[in-house]
Each structure stands twice: as C-alpha cells, then as structure tokens.
N, C-alpha and C positions, 0 to 999 in steps of 0.2 A: 740525633742531636749531639753536639760535642760534649765530651766528658767534662763536667765542672771540676774545678779545684776545690779543696776543702777549706778555703779561707773565707772569713766573713766578708760580706760585701761592704764597701765603704759607704758612709752616710753623707748625702748631699742635702743642701737646703732644697725643699720641694719647689721653690720659686725659680730655681735654676733652669735655664733652657739651653740645650746643646743642639747646634745645627751640624749635622754630619754630611759633609760633601763627599761625593763618590759613594753614595749610601749603600750600594750593594757590592762593593769590592770586598776583598778579603779582610783587611784591617778595619775598614769602616764598619762592616757588618758586625764584626766581633766587638768593637768598641761600643757601637750603638746598643747592642744587646746587653752588654755589661752595665752601661750607664742607665738604661731604662730599668733594669732589674734592681738598680740601687736607688731608684726614686727620682732620677733626673727626668725632666720633660724633654723628650728627644724628638727632633724632626729630621727625617731623612731627605736628602736631596740628590738628584742625579739628572742625567740628560734625558731619560725617557719620560713619557707622559704618565706612565703607570709603573709603580714599583713591582719588579718581578718577585715571584715567590722564592724564598730561600729555604730549602728543606733543613739546612743545618741550624737555622735560626728562625723557627716559626713565629716567635714572639714579635718579630719585626713587622709582621703583617698588620698588627694593630696600631702601628705608629703612623702619624701623618707623613705624607709624601709631598715634596715640592719639586716640580720640574725646573731645574736650574742649569743653564748652560753658562759656564764661566766665560764664554766669549760674549755674553750679554750681561754686562755689569748691573744694569737696572734691576733685572730679576733677582740677582744675588743680593743686592742691597735690601730689597724688600723682604726676602726670606731671612736675612740676618739682622733685621732691625731690632729685635728684642733678645738676641742671643747673648748669653753670658760666656759661652764657649763656642768657637767654630773649630771643628775638626776638619782640617784640610787633607783629606785622604783621597782626593780626586786625582787621577792620573790620565795622561793621554791614552787614547784607545790602543796604541801600539808603541813599542820601543822606537819605531821609526819616526813617530811624531814628537818625540821628546824635544829635539832642538828647537822646533818651531813653537811648541805650546807650553812647555813647563813654566817658563818665567812669566809670560802673560797671564797664566792661570794664578800664580801667586800675586801678581799685581792686582788682579780682580778681587781676590780675597781681601787684601789689605785695603783696597778702596771701599769694600763693603763694611769694614769695621765701624760700628756706630758709636763706640765709646772707648776711651783709652784704657778702661779696665777690662775690656773683653780679652779673653785668652784665646789666641790662635794656637791650636795644637797641631803639630806636623809629625806624622810617623816618619822616623828617620831610618836610614840604612847605612851601610859601610862604604858606599861607593867612593866618597871623597876622602876616606881615611888612608893614611900611609901604613903599609905593612911594616911591622917592626916588632920590638920586644912585646910579647903578649903577657897578660891581656892589656888592651889599649884603654887608657883613661880618657876622660873628656878634655884633659889638658894637652893632649897630643895634637899638634897643628894638623889641619886638614891638608890634603894634597891640593896644590893649586899651581897655575901657571905652567912653566916649562917642565916642572917636576912631574906634572900629571898630563903631559901633552899627548900621551898615547891613550888616554882614557877620557873620552868625551863625556861620558855619563858622570864621571867624578867631577869634572870642571863645572858641569851644569848643576850638580847637586851642591857643590861648594857655593856657587853664586846664589842658588835658591835659598840656602840657609842664611847666607850673609845678608840677603835682602830682608829676610824676616827679622834677623838680629838687629839690623839698623833701624827698622821700624819700631821695634820694641824699645830699644835704647833711646830713641827719639821721643818716646812717650806716646806713640800712635796706638799701641796695643800692648798686651802682655804676650809672651811667646813661650811655648813649651815644645821642645823636640825630644822625642824618645827614640833612640836608635836601636836597631835590631839586625840580626842576620837574615837569612832566607826564611820566609814564613812557610809553615805547613799547618794544616788543620782540615776540618771537615768542609770548609768553604774556602778554598784557595785555588780558584780555576785558572789563574794566571801564574801560579807558582811553579818553581822548578820541577817539583814532583809530578804535578798533573800535566804539565806541558812537555817536559823533556824526558823525565826519568821513568814515569809510569803513565803513559798516555791512555792506558786502559781505563783509568779513573774517569775519563770523559765519555766512555761508552754508555749508550742508553740503558744497557742491561745492568750497569753497576748500581747497587742499592743506593737510594737517596739518603737514607739515615741508617744508623747501626741496627741490624736485626730485621730490616725490612725486606730482605731477600737474600738468596744465595749469591756468592761472589762468582764471577766468571773465572775460568782458568786463565792464569797469566803465565806466558811462556818466558818473558824476558823483562829485566829491569836494567835500565841504562845507568852506569856509574860515571858521573862527569869528572870526579876528582881522582887523582893518583893516590895510591896507598901511602900512608904516612903524612899526608897533607891535611891538617885539621880544618874543620869547617864549622861555622856557627849556624845553628838553626834556631828558630823561635816558634813555639807553638802559639797559635793565634789567641786561644782563650787565656793563656797565661799573660801574653802581651797586653791584651785588652784589660785584664784585671790590673796590671801594673799601671796602665794609663789612668784607669778609674781611681786608683789609690792616689796618684799624683794630683789629679784634678780635684779630688776631694780636699786636698791640702794646698790648693793653689794660692791661698792667701799668704802662705809662708814662702812662696817661691819669689825669686827675684824677677824683674821684668823680663829678662832673658834667661831661660833655664834649659839646659841640655843634660840628658841622662843617657847612660848606656845600660842595656840589659845584658845579662849573661846567657839567657836562653838555654839551649841544649848544645853543649860543646861536643862535637864528634871528633875526638882526639886523633884518630887515625884516618879520618875521612871515609871510613867504610861502615861505621856502625848503623847509620840510618838505613842504608841499602840492605845490609845483612839482616837487620831486625825486621824490615819490611818483607823481605823474602821469607824469613822464618814464619812470620804471622800469616802470610798468605798461604804458605805451605800447610800450616796447621788448620786453616779454615777451609781449604779446597782439596787437600790431599796431594797437591802438586806444588813443590817448591820451585819458583821461577829461577832461571839461570841469571846471573849478573854478567853484563858485558860492558866493556869500555865504551863511553859515549863517542859517537863518530865525529870527533872534531876535525879529522882529516877531510871527511866528506863535506863538512860545512865550509872548510876553506876553499874547496874546489868550486862550490856553487856560490860562494859569497860575492864574487864580482857581478853576478846576475840576480842575486836575491838579497834584498835590503835587510830582511829580518835576520838572515844568517850573519850578515856583517855586524848587526847590533849585538847578537848573542856572543860572537867571537870577541867583541870589544870588552866583554865582561869575563872572559875566560881566566883572567889573572886571579879572580877570586877562588878558582879551583886549583891554582898553581902555587899560591902562597897562603899561609894561614893568617886570618884576620879575626882575632878573638877580642871581644869587648869585656872590660872590667865593669862590674856593677857595684863597686865599693861606694861610690858617691850616692847611688840610688839607695843602697841598704842603710847608709848613714842618715839619709834624709827621712826615710820611712821608719827607721828604728825597727826594722824587721827584715826577714829574708824576702827575696823576690818570689812571687808566686811561681810554682814549678810543678808541673805534672810529669810523673815518671815517663821515660821513653815509651814503654809498651802501651800504657794507657793512652798517651797522646797519639801514638801511631794507630792504635785500634780505632780511636774516634776519627782520625783522619781518613782511614781506609774504609770506614763505615762497617767494621766487623762487629757483629752483635755479641 
C-alpha cells in the first residue's frame, strides 16, 4: 500500500456523498481512498461491470461500484442523483481518443449535475499553461488559440476547463480544479514512469505491494528530459490529500475555484530518475543504467503510429520547465501542502518494502 503522509485527515459531514468517475484510474483511486478514510460516503464508477481489484488501495474493494459510461447520460444522471461531489477523473482510454471524447465527457458530467450546489472536482494538469517565469500562479493566462496551435492537448484542456468554469459561473454547479504535474505513485499504470521510463513496473513478477516479493533486476531506465530542464511531479497520495482538504472546506470556495500544487520539483530534471536507479540498486544489488528516451525513434514511426504522434505532441513539457506555485493553496488552507519526501514516495511507487 502507498506510504501515508503524517497529516491529519480532514473531517467531512457523514451525509456527504462523492461519486468518483474513472474510479480505478490513478488520481481517482487515490482521491476515493482518501475521501473514504475521512468519512465521506464514496461511490466508484467506471466503464466495467465489476470494479477491478487495486492492490495499492485495497480499501476500495469495500466501496459500492456503478457501471457508468459517460456516453450514456442516463446512467450517469442516476448515479449522480444524490452526490454532493462529483470527481470527474475519467479519461478516454487512450491519448488518441482525446479529440473525440474529452469534451462530450465533460458535457455528460455537467448534464448529470442534480443541484447547483454540487461540486464538480476536476483533476487538472499543466497542458494548457504557458511556460514562463516560474513558478506559475493561477493568474497566468492559459495557452489558447494561435499561441497554442502546436499543442492540441493544450487547446483541448483549455476548452475543457473553460466549459466547466462557464457552467459554475452560470450557477449550474460549483467547480474545483486542482492542477498538478506528472503523477507517480503505487497505482499509476498510465503515468510516464510505468509506461515510458520504467516499463518493468508492468511486469507480472513486479510485487503488487511493498514487501510482497523481490524486485526483478532492471537493466535500464529511460530519461525523457534533458539535463538542466526542471520538471514537476506529483505523488498521488499527497495530491489526493490536498483534494480532500479542499473539498472539506468547499463551503468557503467560490463557485469557480482553481488551485495549483507544488508537488515534487525536479530542479535539474534528473532527480527522479537518479533516485529511482539508486533505490532499485539498493534493493536488487544492480543499479540500472539511465539512457536518453528515444525521441528520434518515435519521430520515425510517428507517421505510422498514432500513439507516438500523441506522445511527441507533449514533448515540450520535457524541453521547457513548467513549475506551479502553490501560494494560493497554502493561503487558503492556512497550512503547507501535504508532501511526502522523495525517497519515501518513490519507495511506495516502486513497491520496495
């Protein structure tokens, strides 16, 4: 199980009900677990008829599950009818599906809101932000239009958040967006680490939870960023804790509220990979080599491989530093952002006992 932080859990009214869409994804599972442990009545929802078991969050097995396809609004309206909070953490199955599915999914969520005081919480990212003086506050305009013409994901993300903001300001719902960098944690199957940097995490022989078995020998870790280019990471359990703290105080929030998290700032772009290699070396007796991510090979296959084109579209995040300021968040919470130290977070993410 993921390593918990040492902060007290926020208190919610026990009558609160949170519907978590995309219920077994990385952010959704972490948020669901944190809310359930803080006394919120949580329902998970996803495309499947049965909730899959998540070793990183075994407590989720006790939560009710609803099969909800966002392409079927009726089922979503039924599931959301008594929800005080809807966490919209559902994503298309693949990057390739974003242009076709992202905005209709948001429309379905807004259509399902039963009462104007329902809070729609959207996990945010940095796709639509403009690289510039760091760290970036919530007041910096998002990238849009011609300025962001080379980044399709950024345009989509900007439109997605704008649609939610318009609904909130029109009185249809309340809205909370909490932006973060790249996620890492014990359950991040679609994150950069598991999919591109350390694919060995997806091997069947990799232990499911810390201490449940020996780690296989890892020969190589791919480094996607250049030395000296900072990169923001966010540990899932810290992020979920932050979301829970904000939702516990949602009565104080404006109808539209957006916050940035600071997460783990990798100042030279090499810290996460280096510490991962060190920890694996200590655990297995063999420190993996680090190699530059094969961006050139991806460019060669991109004309014939849709997923490679989508990944290349996001390469700018590894070429320019995009760091978020959490000053507004700290001021609102009157406390520091939950933060697990690098090594503890990475050990939990790698399932090192």
